BAMARSE-207558 format. One record per residue (C-alpha): x, y, z; chain. Coordinates in steps of 0.02 Angstrom, whole numbers. Layout:
N
X;Y;Z;A
...
END
This chain:
61
-2575;8308;6831;A
-2616;8152;6730;A
-2722;8161;6574;A
-2891;8076;6573;A
-2888;7921;6464;A
-3033;7814;6527;A
-3200;7858;6606;A
-3358;7753;6629;A
-3281;7611;6529;A
-3241;7722;6380;A
-3058;7741;6332;A
-3015;7905;6247;A
-2856;7933;6147;A
-2804;8099;6073;A
-2742;8082;5894;A
-2678;8208;5767;A
-2852;8220;5690;A
-2956;8223;5850;A
-3015;8100;5981;A
-3038;7911;5963;A
-3155;7830;6091;A
-3190;7645;6116;A
-3258;7524;6244;A
-3149;7373;6203;A
-3086;7356;6383;A
-3262;7363;6453;A
-3324;7235;6327;A
-3178;7120;6367;A
-3219;7129;6554;A
-3402;7085;6521;A
-3349;6936;6414;A
-3230;6878;6551;A
-3365;6897;6684;A
-3481;6779;6590;A
-3340;6662;6537;A
-3367;6689;6351;A
-3206;6780;6307;A
-3143;6634;6203;A
-3297;6630;6088;A
-3274;6652;5901;A
-3340;6814;5825;A
-3454;6810;5673;A
-3514;6943;5553;A
-3690;7010;5562;A
-3813;7056;5425;A
-3806;7238;5483;A
-3624;7253;5432;A
-3668;7185;5258;A
-3816;7302;5246;A
-3708;7451;5292;A
-3581;7405;5159;A
-3718;7387;5028;A
-3792;7556;5075;A
-3621;7638;5057;A
-3604;7564;4883;A
-3777;7625;4832;A
-3748;7799;4903;A
-3580;7817;4814;A
-3651;7769;4643;A
-3687;7924;4536;A
-3870;7942;4487;A
END
């Protein structure tokens, strides 16, 4: 019997520390469908905000 590795667009991989799930294949198919797979990615303010919050939370008070 084969192991399950993808369901509902979510790929699941068993690692030594647990499970790793991602939707990269599903996202790629959506980008292909709308002919935007060759677009250039950019960063978002949310990523910067998350990094700043991690720095603030790791600073001793």
